[in-house]
All heavy atoms as an XYZ file, in Angstrom:
831
protein
N      19.549     26.956      9.579
C      17.940     26.935      9.820
C      17.715     27.263     11.264
O      18.214     26.837     12.152
C      17.491     25.570      9.517
C      17.526     25.189      8.194
S      16.497     23.753      7.802
C      17.771     22.493      7.498
N      16.905     28.229     11.430
C      16.510     28.725     12.716
C      15.241     28.076     13.201
O      14.596     27.349     12.566
N      14.870     28.577     14.443
C      13.693     28.011     15.081
C      12.523     28.427     14.355
O      11.507     27.759     14.214
C      13.563     28.559     16.431
C      14.607     27.928     17.377
O      15.179     26.883     17.040
O      14.869     28.441     18.438
N      12.469     29.693     13.726
C      11.338     30.163     12.963
C      11.063     29.293     11.725
O       9.871     28.960     11.371
C      11.638     31.581     12.590
C      10.300     32.288     11.893
C      10.420     33.744     11.771
N      11.684     34.266     11.284
C      11.988     35.515     10.917
N      11.108     36.418     11.007
N      13.153     35.793     10.460
N      12.031     28.806     11.117
C      11.823     27.899      9.880
C      11.261     26.590     10.294
O      10.260     26.176      9.650
C      13.324     27.596      9.167
C      13.244     26.684      8.195
C      12.855     27.155      6.766
C      13.518     25.359      8.293
C      12.622     26.199      5.750
C      13.425     24.505      7.225
C      12.978     24.887      5.959
O      12.962     23.993      5.050
N      11.724     26.065     11.449
C      11.047     24.811     11.986
C       9.568     24.951     12.383
O       8.651     24.189     12.054
C      11.946     24.275     13.046
C      13.313     23.841     12.697
C      11.224     23.186     13.782
C      14.197     23.459     13.776
N       9.389     26.054     12.905
C       7.908     26.441     13.337
C       6.979     26.624     12.154
O       5.829     26.160     11.975
C       7.828     27.591     14.267
C       8.458     27.362     15.599
C       6.362     28.247     14.410
C       8.718     28.400     16.512
N       7.513     27.205     11.127
C       6.772     27.455      9.865
C       6.469     26.157      9.131
O       5.355     25.936      8.695
C       7.497     28.422      8.907
C       7.448     29.910      9.390
S       8.496     30.998      8.417
C       8.114     30.631      6.761
N       7.481     25.135      9.059
C       7.364     24.006      8.331
C       6.254     23.168      9.206
O       5.408     22.509      8.660
C       8.671     23.366      8.364
C       8.475     21.842      7.945
C       9.662     23.909      7.419
N       6.383     23.093     10.535
C       5.377     22.439     11.295
C       3.939     23.010     11.190
O       2.973     22.320     10.972
C       5.676     22.393     12.715
S       7.158     21.531     13.167
N       3.878     24.342     11.114
C       2.485     25.004     10.854
C       1.989     24.555      9.382
O       0.801     24.205      9.351
C       2.706     26.569     10.907
N       2.794     24.651      8.423
C       2.286     24.183      7.093
C       1.856     22.811      7.048
O       0.862     22.368      6.569
C       3.463     24.601      6.047
C       3.049     23.863      4.723
C       3.550     26.009      5.898
N       2.679     21.952      7.672
C       2.178     20.459      7.767
C       0.984     20.301      8.420
O       0.168     19.535      8.037
C       3.332     19.600      8.388
C       4.674     19.514      7.531
S       6.063     18.528      8.127
C       5.858     18.316      9.891
N       0.685     20.975      9.544
C      -0.443     20.907     10.314
C      -1.630     21.391      9.606
O      -2.659     20.780      9.440
C      -0.259     21.708     11.635
N      -1.531     22.473      8.770
C      -2.641     23.042      7.988
C      -3.006     22.039      6.876
O      -4.065     21.855      6.546
C      -2.258     24.489      7.418
C      -2.229     25.418      8.712
C      -3.274     24.964      6.372
C      -1.536     26.804      8.320
N      -1.942     21.573      6.086
C      -2.164     20.714      5.060
C      -2.871     19.388      5.488
O      -3.890     18.907      4.937
C      -0.874     20.291      4.251
C      -1.059     19.110      3.412
C      -0.320     21.542      3.624
N      -2.336     18.901      6.699
C      -3.113     17.692      7.192
C      -4.562     17.833      7.644
O      -5.313     17.112      7.378
C      -2.208     17.180      8.541
O      -0.888     16.799      8.112
C      -2.894     16.001      9.083
N      -4.763     18.964      8.144
C      -6.159     19.404      8.685
C      -6.989     19.573      7.406
O      -8.110     19.038      7.318
C      -6.084     20.736      9.397
C      -7.509     21.315      9.799
C      -8.114     20.430     10.930
C      -7.384     22.641     10.318
N      -6.508     20.245      6.307
C      -7.273     20.363      5.110
C      -7.512     18.981      4.434
O      -8.663     18.760      3.870
C      -6.677     21.462      4.200
C      -6.662     22.822      4.599
C      -5.829     23.694      3.637
C      -8.058     23.293      4.653
N      -6.484     18.174      4.280
C      -6.670     16.824      3.715
C      -7.689     16.047      4.562
O      -8.477     15.258      3.776
C      -5.431     16.146      3.672
C      -4.508     16.689      2.471
C      -3.011     16.028      2.540
C      -4.973     16.506      1.263
N      -7.674     16.091      5.631
C      -8.567     15.264      6.587
C     -10.132     15.880      6.437
O     -11.055     15.145      6.533
C      -8.092     15.059      7.845
C      -7.032     14.391      8.038
C      -6.594     13.688      9.386
N      -5.547     12.987      9.441
C      -5.461     11.748      9.562
N      -6.785     11.172     10.012
N      -4.495     11.050      9.627
N     -10.155     17.239      6.310
C     -11.493     17.857      6.289
C     -12.182     17.881      4.935
O     -13.397     18.028      4.763
C     -11.453     19.241      6.814
N     -11.322     17.671      3.919
C     -11.825     17.726      2.570
C     -13.007     16.866      2.207
O     -13.934     17.278      1.515
C     -10.686     17.665      1.514
C     -11.067     17.978      0.162
S      -9.618     18.555     -0.971
C      -8.625     19.453      0.115
N     -12.958     15.568      2.532
C     -14.195     14.761      2.235
C     -15.364     15.283      2.816
O     -16.515     15.108      2.360
C     -13.724     13.329      2.774
C     -12.197     13.276      2.877
C     -11.884     14.776      3.111
N     -15.285     15.743      4.039
C     -16.550     16.249      4.740
C     -16.893     17.514      4.159
O     -18.261     17.872      3.932
C     -16.135     16.520      6.338
C     -15.881     15.212      6.940
C     -14.590     14.929      7.294
C     -16.858     14.291      7.242
C     -14.268     13.843      7.953
C     -16.502     13.110      7.925
C     -15.158     12.948      8.229
N     -16.109     18.404      3.591
C     -16.405     19.631      3.028
C     -17.053     19.378      1.670
O     -18.082     19.841      1.281
C     -15.210     20.558      2.742
C     -14.708     20.919      4.145
C     -15.452     21.685      1.981
C     -13.339     21.651      4.168
N     -16.455     18.358      0.854
C     -16.966     18.125     -0.475
C     -18.231     17.272     -0.483
O     -19.008     17.360     -1.374
C     -15.870     17.496     -1.365
C     -14.586     18.196     -1.576
C     -13.606     17.389     -2.357
C     -15.052     19.475     -2.450
N     -18.403     16.207      0.357
C     -19.398     15.231      0.270
C     -20.432     15.260      1.312
O     -21.257     14.325      1.298
C     -18.766     13.828      0.101
C     -17.845     13.775     -1.073
C     -16.404     13.577     -0.828
C     -18.222     13.991     -2.338
C     -15.613     13.447     -1.859
C     -17.387     13.872     -3.420
C     -16.042     13.623     -3.230
N     -20.292     16.081      2.363
C     -21.190     15.933      3.355
C     -22.411     16.910      3.349
O     -22.628     17.716      4.102
C     -20.549     16.193      4.759
C     -21.289     15.854      5.970
O     -22.141     14.848      5.856
O     -21.071     16.353      7.092
N     -23.248     16.623      2.291
C     -24.421     17.375      2.006
C     -25.652     16.579      2.264
O     -26.734     17.047      1.785
C     -24.379     18.028      0.530
C     -23.095     18.916      0.467
N     -22.974     19.978      0.991
C     -22.003     18.753     -0.331
C     -21.844     20.586      0.566
N     -21.144     19.777     -0.162
N     -25.653     15.391      2.857
C     -26.741     14.698      3.046
C     -27.203     13.731      1.871
O     -28.039     13.086      1.864
N     -26.354     14.062      0.803
C     -26.517     13.227     -0.370
C     -25.902     11.900     -0.419
O     -25.133     11.626      0.602
C     -25.990     13.989     -1.627
C     -26.604     15.292     -1.803
O     -27.831     15.563     -1.364
O     -26.126     16.283     -2.322
N     -26.161     11.123     -1.298
C     -25.434      9.858     -1.400
C     -24.005     10.057     -1.964
O     -23.794     11.156     -2.591
C     -26.139      8.971     -2.369
C     -27.393      8.323     -1.794
C     -27.788      7.001     -2.448
N     -29.136      7.140     -2.914
C     -29.679      6.332     -3.686
N     -29.030      5.316     -4.291
N     -31.022      6.348     -3.951
N     -23.152      9.130     -1.686
C     -21.732      9.238     -2.190
C     -21.863      9.303     -3.723
O     -22.464      8.286     -4.323
C     -20.897      8.080     -1.687
O     -21.085      8.103     -0.208
C     -19.472      8.278     -2.089
N     -21.096     10.154     -4.389
C     -21.166     10.029     -5.915
C     -20.650      8.597     -6.374
O     -19.881      8.052     -5.839
C     -20.082     11.083     -6.231
C     -19.952     12.000     -5.056
C     -20.300     11.148     -3.895
N     -21.188      8.379     -7.642
C     -20.924      7.003     -8.096
C     -19.456      6.856     -8.444
O     -18.847      5.763     -8.369
C     -21.770      6.771     -9.421
C     -23.159      6.504     -9.006
C     -24.052      6.240    -10.359
C     -25.499      5.916     -9.940
N     -26.226      5.795    -11.178
N     -18.865      7.911     -8.869
C     -17.485      7.752     -9.268
C     -16.514      7.526     -8.118
O     -15.536      6.928     -8.247
C     -16.957      9.081    -10.158
C     -17.004     10.287     -9.251
C     -17.994     11.132     -9.160
C     -15.777     10.868     -8.645
N     -17.655     12.243     -8.464
C     -16.334     12.131     -8.199
C     -14.487     10.640     -8.529
C     -15.577     13.064     -7.395
C     -13.773     11.382     -7.810
C     -14.290     12.565     -7.340
N     -16.911      8.090     -6.908
C     -16.171      7.731     -5.644
C     -16.292      6.263     -5.299
O     -15.319      5.623     -5.012
C     -16.515      8.635     -4.520
C     -16.320     10.153     -4.798
C     -15.940      8.315     -3.258
C     -14.781     10.512     -4.790
N     -17.520      5.847     -5.372
C     -17.698      4.342     -5.138
C     -17.028      3.532     -6.188
O     -16.251      2.366     -5.713
C     -19.264      4.012     -5.259
C     -20.092      4.795     -4.149
C     -21.503      4.374     -4.408
C     -19.672      4.255     -2.899
N     -16.876      3.963     -7.383
C     -16.167      3.135     -8.498
C     -14.611      3.140     -8.151
O     -14.075      2.056     -8.159
C     -16.364      3.820     -9.807
C     -15.526      3.186    -10.916
C     -15.703      1.927    -11.416
C     -14.500      4.047    -11.356
C     -14.874      1.435    -12.360
C     -13.551      3.373    -12.323
C     -13.826      2.207    -12.782
O     -12.999      1.727    -13.837
N     -14.171      4.227     -7.819
C     -12.703      4.339     -7.347
C     -12.407      3.465     -6.075
O     -11.293      2.925     -5.997
C     -12.321      5.889     -6.974
C     -12.235      6.742     -8.341
C     -11.831      8.153     -7.986
C     -11.249      6.275     -9.266
N     -13.406      3.493     -5.158
C     -13.131      2.709     -4.076
C     -13.113      1.187     -4.358
O     -12.446      0.396     -3.637
N     -13.800      0.822     -5.417
C     -13.708     -0.596     -5.859
C     -12.477     -0.996     -6.743
O     -11.891     -2.053     -6.662
C     -15.083     -0.949     -6.649
C     -16.164     -1.007     -5.897
C     -17.327     -1.380     -6.714
C     -18.651     -1.254     -5.899
N     -19.794     -1.457     -6.749
N     -12.114     -0.086     -7.575
C     -11.042     -0.454     -8.500
C      -9.536     -0.029     -8.029
O      -8.585     -0.654     -8.497
C     -11.262      0.130     -9.831
C     -12.500     -0.427    -10.490
C     -11.256      1.695     -9.992
N      -9.478      0.941     -7.206
C      -8.063      1.420     -6.853
C      -7.403      0.395     -5.905
O      -6.151      0.265     -6.171
C      -8.140      2.775     -6.087
C      -8.241      4.028     -7.089
C      -8.282      5.320     -6.311
C      -7.143      3.965     -8.048
N      -7.964     -0.304     -4.886
C      -7.190     -1.061     -4.119
C      -6.515     -2.311     -4.963
O      -5.327     -2.493     -4.842
C      -8.134     -1.739     -3.160
C      -9.105     -0.626     -2.877
C      -9.335      0.003     -4.326
N      -7.253     -2.892     -5.879
C      -6.652     -4.008     -6.686
C      -5.578     -3.364     -7.623
O      -4.552     -3.939     -7.819
C      -7.735     -4.630     -7.501
C      -8.914     -4.318     -6.787
C      -8.749     -3.044     -6.107
N      -5.755     -2.090     -8.191
C      -4.835     -1.538     -9.053
C      -3.540     -1.254     -8.349
O      -2.381     -1.439     -8.769
C      -5.446     -0.399     -9.588
N      -3.674     -0.741     -6.992
C      -2.538     -0.365     -6.274
C      -1.750     -1.683     -5.842
O      -0.471     -1.712     -5.854
C      -2.941      0.395     -4.987
C      -3.414      1.840     -5.467
C      -1.822      0.499     -3.932
C      -4.140      2.689     -4.348
N      -2.493     -2.683     -5.565
C      -1.773     -3.965     -5.081
C      -1.012     -4.495     -6.382
O       0.041     -5.026     -6.233
C      -2.760     -5.105     -4.649
C      -3.312     -4.634     -3.228
S      -2.066     -4.442     -1.985
C      -1.662     -6.081     -1.814
N      -1.676     -4.469     -7.547
C      -0.964     -4.917     -8.753
C       0.346     -4.097     -8.995
O       1.365     -4.692     -9.278
C      -1.799     -4.802     -9.886
O      -3.012     -5.602     -9.825
N       0.199     -2.789     -8.836
C       1.475     -1.983     -9.070
C       2.595     -2.235     -8.045
O       3.699     -2.289     -8.326
C       1.132     -0.538     -8.971
C       0.314      0.045    -10.213
S      -0.146      1.770    -10.232
C       0.561      2.565     -8.900
N       2.120     -2.582     -6.864
C       2.978     -2.931     -5.694
C       3.712     -4.314     -6.154
O       5.021     -4.480     -5.940
C       2.263     -3.109     -4.376
C       3.060     -3.537     -3.209
C       4.185     -2.504     -2.993
C       2.232     -3.760     -1.936
N       2.987     -5.279     -6.685
C       3.586     -6.570     -6.983
C       4.647     -6.234     -8.185
O       5.737     -6.780     -8.088
C       2.570     -7.645     -7.512
C       3.179     -8.740     -8.266
C       1.784     -7.939     -6.279
N       4.282     -5.532     -9.159
C       5.140     -5.113    -10.227
C       6.407     -4.465     -9.704
O       7.514     -4.764    -10.012
C       4.423     -4.365    -11.367
C       5.459     -3.818    -12.289
C       3.424     -5.171    -12.028
N       6.259     -3.584     -8.811
C       7.284     -2.704     -8.334
C       8.255     -3.689     -7.462
O       9.470     -3.636     -7.576
C       6.790     -1.642     -7.310
C       7.940     -0.904     -6.671
C       8.563      0.112     -7.277
C       8.145     -1.147     -5.252
C       9.559      0.812     -6.590
C       9.250     -0.455     -4.624
C       9.912      0.573     -5.230
N       7.683     -4.710     -6.756
C       8.578     -5.548     -5.970
C       9.369     -6.516     -6.791
O      10.401     -6.977     -6.380
C       7.675     -6.219     -4.827
S       7.141     -5.185     -3.545
N       8.734     -7.027     -7.881
C       9.322     -8.000     -8.613
C      10.174     -7.409     -9.878
O      10.717     -8.148    -10.652
C       8.378     -8.847     -9.221
C       7.544     -9.820     -8.202
C       6.412    -10.502     -8.787
C       8.427    -10.527     -7.301
N      10.234     -6.180     -9.944
C      10.878     -5.545    -11.221
C      12.436     -5.879    -11.328
O      12.953     -5.820    -12.339
C      10.760     -3.973    -11.205
C      11.615     -3.308    -10.154
C      11.163     -1.774    -10.165
N      12.138     -1.009     -9.286
C      12.312     -1.125     -7.939
N      11.455     -1.817     -7.303
N      13.157     -0.362     -7.434
N      13.068     -6.066    -10.117
C      14.548     -6.241    -10.195
C      14.888     -7.792     -9.986
O      16.072     -8.050     -9.769
C      15.194     -5.439     -9.219
C      15.201     -4.060     -9.570
O      15.216     -3.684    -10.806
N      15.137     -3.133     -8.554
N      13.928     -8.596     -9.964
C      14.144    -10.068     -9.748
C      14.806    -10.644    -10.946
O      14.323    -10.469    -12.148
C      12.869    -10.865     -9.336
C      13.075    -12.297     -9.267
C      12.281    -10.252     -8.109
N      15.990    -11.398    -10.802
C      16.624    -12.108    -11.903
C      16.136    -13.480    -11.950
O      16.657    -14.266    -11.154
C      18.161    -11.970    -11.638
C      18.989    -12.550    -12.824
O      18.283    -12.715    -13.807
O      20.271    -12.731    -12.661
N      15.255    -13.787    -12.867
C      14.718    -15.064    -13.013
C      15.612    -16.123    -13.704
O      15.534    -17.351    -13.828
C      13.428    -15.024    -13.801
C      12.278    -14.281    -13.010
C      11.932    -13.167    -13.458
C      11.664    -14.988    -12.079
C      10.984    -12.416    -12.614
C      10.689    -14.404    -11.312
C      10.335    -13.081    -11.620
N      16.813    -15.433    -14.331
C      17.800    -16.342    -14.963
C      19.071    -16.547    -14.179
O      19.939    -17.355    -14.642
C      18.166    -15.707    -16.255
C      17.024    -15.378    -17.350
C      17.592    -14.716    -18.512
C      16.398    -16.793    -17.571
N      19.179    -16.131    -13.041
C      20.416    -16.354    -12.141
C      20.074    -16.675    -10.775
O      18.911    -16.353    -10.293
N      21.014    -17.189     -9.957
C      20.805    -17.503     -8.614
C      19.653    -18.267     -8.237
O      19.581    -19.488     -8.677
N      18.856    -17.814     -7.496
C      17.695    -18.409     -7.047
C      16.483    -18.590     -8.032
O      15.453    -19.154     -7.810
C      17.198    -17.993     -5.743
O      16.696    -16.742     -5.967
N      16.695    -17.933     -9.180
C      15.692    -17.857    -10.275
C      14.310    -17.261     -9.830
O      13.364    -17.490    -10.405
C      15.361    -19.232    -10.781
C      16.606    -19.905    -11.269
N      17.301    -19.469    -12.487
C      17.376    -20.974    -10.871
C      18.278    -20.330    -12.699
N      18.442    -21.224    -11.792
N      14.463    -16.461     -8.761
C      13.181    -15.767     -8.208
C      12.221    -16.714     -7.478
O      11.110    -16.338     -7.362
N      12.649    -17.845     -7.127
C      11.857    -18.764     -6.454
C      11.344    -18.242     -5.196
O      10.164    -18.407     -4.796
C      12.495    -20.129     -6.339
C      12.740    -20.783     -7.667
C      11.793    -21.156     -5.458
C      13.620    -22.008     -7.749
N      12.134    -17.590     -4.362
C      11.634    -17.080     -3.035
C      10.528    -16.061     -3.215
O       9.612    -15.988     -2.520
C      12.839    -16.479     -2.373
C      14.034    -17.100     -2.923
C      13.685    -17.372     -4.330
N      10.773    -15.126     -4.182
C       9.850    -14.099     -4.517
C       8.474    -14.731     -5.010
O       7.364    -14.302     -4.572
C      10.298    -13.217     -5.524
C      11.449    -12.246     -5.087
C      12.877    -12.986     -5.151
O      12.907    -14.110     -5.596
O      13.835    -12.237     -4.902
N       8.470    -15.700     -5.929
C       7.366    -16.274     -6.354
C       6.636    -17.080     -5.365
O       5.373    -17.032     -5.272
C       7.599    -17.236     -7.578
C       8.234    -16.455     -8.853
C       8.569    -17.509     -9.890
C       7.097    -15.596     -9.413
N       7.314    -17.740     -4.537
C       6.741    -18.440     -3.347
C       5.853    -17.543     -2.508
O       4.759    -17.671     -2.213
C       7.795    -19.224     -2.519
C       8.265    -20.437     -3.333
C       7.211    -19.668     -1.124
C       9.491    -21.128     -2.577
N       6.563    -16.411     -2.067
C       5.924    -15.382     -1.225
C       4.813    -14.750     -2.002
O       3.813    -14.352     -1.269
C       6.907    -14.349     -0.600
S       8.072    -15.339      0.405
N       4.746    -14.441     -3.221
C       3.697    -13.815     -3.891
C       2.513    -14.795     -3.889
O       1.419    -14.392     -3.540
C       4.081    -13.459     -5.348
C       2.799    -13.164     -6.258
C       5.064    -12.288     -5.349
N       2.885    -16.155     -4.078
C       1.800    -17.122     -4.045
C       1.203    -17.149     -2.635
O      -0.049    -17.317     -2.460
N       2.042    -17.150     -1.607
C       1.445    -17.246     -0.204
C       0.564    -16.042      0.046
O      -0.536    -16.084      0.634
C       2.694    -17.339      0.815
C       2.180    -16.996      2.259
C       3.373    -18.709      0.659
N       1.071    -14.832     -0.394
C       0.232    -13.612     -0.184
C      -1.128    -13.658     -0.878
O      -2.116    -13.395     -0.345
C       0.966    -12.409     -0.660
N      -1.018    -14.308     -2.169
C      -2.290    -14.357     -2.805
C      -3.299    -15.398     -2.199
O      -4.546    -15.169     -2.080
C      -1.930    -14.838     -4.317
C      -1.486    -13.597     -5.096
S      -0.730    -14.230     -6.729
C      -2.161    -15.117     -7.388
N      -2.698    -16.514     -1.806
C      -3.545    -17.512     -1.082
C      -4.100    -17.010      0.139
O      -5.302    -17.303      0.580
C      -2.744    -18.784     -0.918
N      -3.315    -16.377      1.016
C      -3.777    -15.849      2.267
C      -4.932    -14.855      2.107
O      -5.861    -14.698      2.832
C      -2.622    -15.168      3.073
C      -1.812    -16.158      3.874
C      -0.637    -15.499      4.443
C      -2.614    -16.728      4.987
N      -4.672    -13.989      1.096
C      -5.697    -12.837      0.764
C      -6.956    -13.529      0.219
O      -8.045    -13.140      0.707
C      -5.117    -11.923     -0.151
C      -6.077    -10.735     -0.278
N      -6.171     -9.796      0.785
C      -6.911    -10.277     -1.211
C      -7.060     -8.889      0.386
N      -7.490     -9.185     -0.843
N      -6.821    -14.541     -0.627
C      -8.140    -15.142     -1.080
C      -8.827    -15.934      0.147
O     -10.027    -16.043      0.105
C      -7.726    -16.219     -2.131
N      -8.058    -16.481      1.016
C      -8.682    -17.125      2.195
C      -9.234    -16.276      3.204
O     -10.343    -16.485      3.554
C      -7.538    -18.077      2.760
C      -8.071    -18.934      4.011
C      -9.283    -19.518      4.189
C      -7.306    -19.159      5.156
N      -9.148    -20.159      5.390
C      -8.062    -20.024      5.983
C      -6.000    -18.855      5.613
C      -7.578    -20.495      7.273
C      -5.504    -19.477      6.774
C      -6.414    -20.189      7.600
N      -8.376    -15.205      3.715
C      -8.741    -14.409      4.856
C      -9.293    -13.022      4.393
O      -9.835    -12.350      5.390
C      -7.619    -14.212      5.837
C      -7.174    -15.479      6.544
C      -8.254    -15.815      7.497
C      -7.921    -16.892      8.516
N      -8.834    -17.184      9.381
N      -8.874    -12.568      3.150
C      -9.415    -11.132      2.776
C      -8.902    -10.065      3.734
O      -9.527     -9.190      4.050
C     -10.952    -11.082      2.679
C     -11.556    -11.983      1.633
C     -11.389    -11.350      0.456
N     -12.094    -12.114     -0.585
C     -11.722    -12.226     -1.816
N     -10.666    -11.472     -2.322
N     -12.323    -12.932     -2.825
N      -7.664    -10.212      4.206
C      -6.984     -9.329      5.093
C      -5.654     -8.926      4.518
O      -4.732     -9.675      4.576
C      -6.892     -9.953      6.472
C      -6.205     -8.934      7.486
O      -5.524     -7.965      7.204
N      -6.735     -9.166      8.659
N      -5.682     -7.650      3.913
C      -4.335     -7.302      3.258
C      -3.192     -7.151      4.143
O      -2.090     -7.630      3.767
C      -4.678     -5.892      2.653
O      -5.901     -5.990      1.740
C      -3.553     -5.520      1.850
N      -3.437     -6.707      5.301
C      -2.288     -6.482      6.301
C      -1.766     -7.988      6.657
O      -0.514     -8.114      6.666
C      -2.666     -5.827      7.493
C      -1.579     -5.477      8.594
C      -0.583     -4.613      7.992
C      -2.305     -4.774      9.807
N      -2.649     -8.802      6.958
C      -2.051    -10.318      7.201
C      -1.307    -10.958      6.009
O      -0.321    -11.427      6.162
C      -3.387    -11.114      7.652
C      -3.044    -12.606      7.942
C      -2.447    -12.604      9.415
C      -4.338    -13.377      7.880
N      -1.880    -10.683      4.859
C      -1.274    -11.283      3.575
C       0.083    -10.703      3.388
O       1.105    -11.486      3.143
C      -2.137    -10.954      2.376
O      -3.419    -11.537      2.633
N       0.158     -9.416      3.410
C       1.455     -8.705      3.238
C       2.493     -8.987      4.332
O       3.566     -9.377      4.107
C       1.282     -7.170      3.044
C       0.513     -6.891      1.686
C       2.670     -6.542      2.912
C       0.240     -5.500      1.529
N       1.979     -9.036      5.598
C       2.838     -9.226      6.699
C       3.423    -10.631      6.787
O       4.665    -10.825      6.905
N       2.656    -11.580      6.559
C       3.076    -13.033      6.590
C       3.936    -13.280      5.462
O       5.053    -13.992      5.656
C       1.892    -14.017      6.748
C       1.355    -13.841      8.019
C       2.424    -15.385      6.430
C       0.079    -14.786      8.378
N       3.585    -12.828      4.331
C       4.483    -13.138      3.165
C       5.872    -12.413      3.172
O       6.929    -12.980      2.753
C       3.875    -12.841      1.868
O       3.422    -11.483      1.753
N       5.865    -11.159      3.837
C       7.169    -10.489      4.088
C       7.925    -11.157      5.047
O       9.185    -11.385      4.824
C       6.777     -9.085      4.524
O       6.020     -8.408      3.511
C       8.153     -8.352      4.728
N       7.416    -11.738      6.031
C       8.189    -12.430      7.037
C       8.748    -13.720      6.525
O       9.832    -14.064      6.657
C       7.254    -12.730      8.360
C       8.096    -13.627      9.312
C       7.081    -11.478      9.086
N       7.856    -14.467      5.762
C       8.251    -15.634      5.062
C       9.481    -15.413      4.096
O      10.438    -16.163      4.064
C       7.136    -16.265      4.497
C       7.400    -17.599      3.545
C       7.973    -18.650      4.495
C       6.174    -18.025      2.725
N       9.358    -14.288      3.319
C      10.450    -13.943      2.413
C      11.696    -13.754      3.245
O      12.899    -14.210      2.662
C      10.018    -12.756      1.642
C      11.170    -12.238      0.639
C      11.412    -12.966     -0.443
C      11.865    -11.060      0.970
C      12.370    -12.593     -1.271
C      12.845    -10.712      0.077
C      13.120    -11.488     -1.016
O      14.089    -11.091     -1.861
N      11.634    -12.989      4.273
C      12.861    -12.665      4.985
C      13.454    -14.018      5.539
O      14.684    -14.161      5.611
C      12.631    -11.792      6.137
C      12.269    -10.308      5.664
S      13.455     -9.619      4.352
C      14.958     -9.578      5.230
N      12.625    -14.878      6.054
C      13.108    -16.112      6.533
C      13.723    -16.958      5.439
O      14.829    -17.569      5.643
C      11.985    -16.961      7.163
C      11.561    -16.306      8.581
C      12.354    -18.500      7.427
C      10.247    -16.855      9.082
N      13.091    -17.017      4.228
C      13.760    -17.805      3.210
C      15.024    -17.144      2.726
O      16.084    -18.020      2.507
C      12.705    -17.854      1.964
C      11.589    -18.603      2.440
C      13.324    -18.482      0.657
C      10.368    -18.622      1.269
N      15.020    -15.815      2.496
C      16.381    -15.258      2.053
C      17.362    -15.453      3.092
O      18.554    -15.598      2.697
C      15.961    -13.758      1.666
C      17.242    -13.059      1.402
C      15.056    -13.742      0.518
N      17.119    -15.227      4.300
C      18.195    -15.326      5.376
C      18.728    -16.708      5.615
O      19.898    -16.938      5.986
C      17.644    -14.604      6.639
C      17.256    -13.181      6.593
C      18.494    -12.323      6.244
O      19.706    -12.517      6.739
N      18.310    -11.315      5.547
N      17.908    -17.706      5.435
C      18.291    -19.032      5.807
C      18.600    -19.893      4.542
O      19.188    -21.096      4.804
C      17.181    -19.792      6.635
C      17.095    -19.065      7.857
O      17.950    -18.723      8.587
N      15.827    -18.938      8.398
N      18.388    -19.585      3.388
C      18.689    -20.393      2.318
C      19.738    -19.813      1.345
O      20.080    -18.652      1.314
C      17.461    -20.669      1.403
C      16.309    -21.481      2.215
C      15.094    -21.678      1.246
C      16.933    -22.879      2.589
């Protein structure tokens, strides 16, 4: 791989990034209101993505062996409680991840 290949890859990445960031302004910046379907997606996608993340994280937990999935269930509960209390996704995920690592490393 030569220098020309690396330059071309960087140029393509820069163009794609620019287009992706400019697309909302190109499509929706006509002084109109935001389309209803975009508002709908803004409401339903975050919970759907979080649900898929929970399923993805718990897919390999063995509830019949070892710790029976207790650390995972504790941390999912902590994340849910923190999110219901503070409504801060980063805080909920961050604290529950740190708690999970502490539980798994020390028990």
